[in-house]
C-alpha positions as CSV (number, residue, x, y, z in Angstrom):
1,M,128.4,98.8,81.5
2,D,131.1,96.2,80.8
3,K,132.1,95.2,77.3
4,E,130.3,91.8,77.4
5,N,126.9,93.4,78.4
6,A,127.4,96.1,75.8
7,K,128.0,93.6,73.1
8,Q,124.9,91.6,74.0
9,I,122.7,94.8,73.9
10,A,124.4,96.0,70.7
11,D,123.6,92.7,69.0
12,I,120.0,93.0,70.0
13,L,119.6,96.6,68.9
14,G,121.8,96.3,65.8
15,G,124.2,98.9,67.2
16,E,127.9,99.0,68.1
17,V,130.0,98.9,71.2
18,W,131.9,102.1,72.0
19,D,134.6,102.1,74.6
20,S,134.3,105.5,76.4
21,G,137.4,104.8,78.5
22,G,138.1,103.5,81.9
23,G,136.5,100.1,81.2
24,I,133.1,101.8,80.5
25,C,131.3,100.9,77.3
26,L,128.3,102.4,75.7
27,V,126.1,101.0,72.9
28,L,125.6,103.3,70.0
29,K,122.8,103.0,67.5
30,R,123.2,105.3,64.5
31,R,119.9,106.3,62.9
32,S,119.3,107.0,59.3
33,D,118.8,110.7,60.0
34,S,122.4,110.8,61.3
35,R,121.4,111.1,65.0
36,I,123.1,108.8,67.4
37,V,121.4,107.1,70.3
38,A,123.8,106.1,73.1
39,F,122.8,103.6,75.8
40,S,124.6,103.1,79.1
41,D,123.3,101.2,82.1
42,E,122.2,104.5,83.7
43,V,121.1,106.8,80.8
44,V,120.0,106.9,77.2
45,C,121.1,110.0,75.2
46,V,120.4,111.2,71.7
47,Y,123.0,113.2,69.9
48,D,122.5,115.1,66.6
49,N,125.9,114.0,65.2
50,E,129.3,112.5,66.0
51,E,130.7,115.9,67.1
52,E,128.1,116.3,69.8
53,L,128.7,112.7,70.9
54,Q,132.4,113.4,71.3
55,G,131.7,116.7,73.1
56,G,129.1,115.1,75.4
57,K,126.3,117.4,74.4
58,P,123.1,115.3,74.1
59,Q,119.9,116.8,72.7
60,E,117.7,114.5,74.7
61,T,118.4,112.4,77.8
62,I,116.4,109.7,79.7
63,L,117.7,108.7,83.1
64,L,117.2,104.9,83.8
65,V,118.0,105.0,87.5
């Protein structure tokens, strides 16, 4: 998603915008148990920690398309 859409969603969810490169932004919501939920316009992924997010290894994935 573009930065403007990501910012709007981040504001609603209480998350943050993360620029993953190439003009593609994700919304990250950090949970109190240190897991990270990443939202794009096509998928929602849950990562156990920052390292797994950076490595692209989600524990759970929900396709939106």
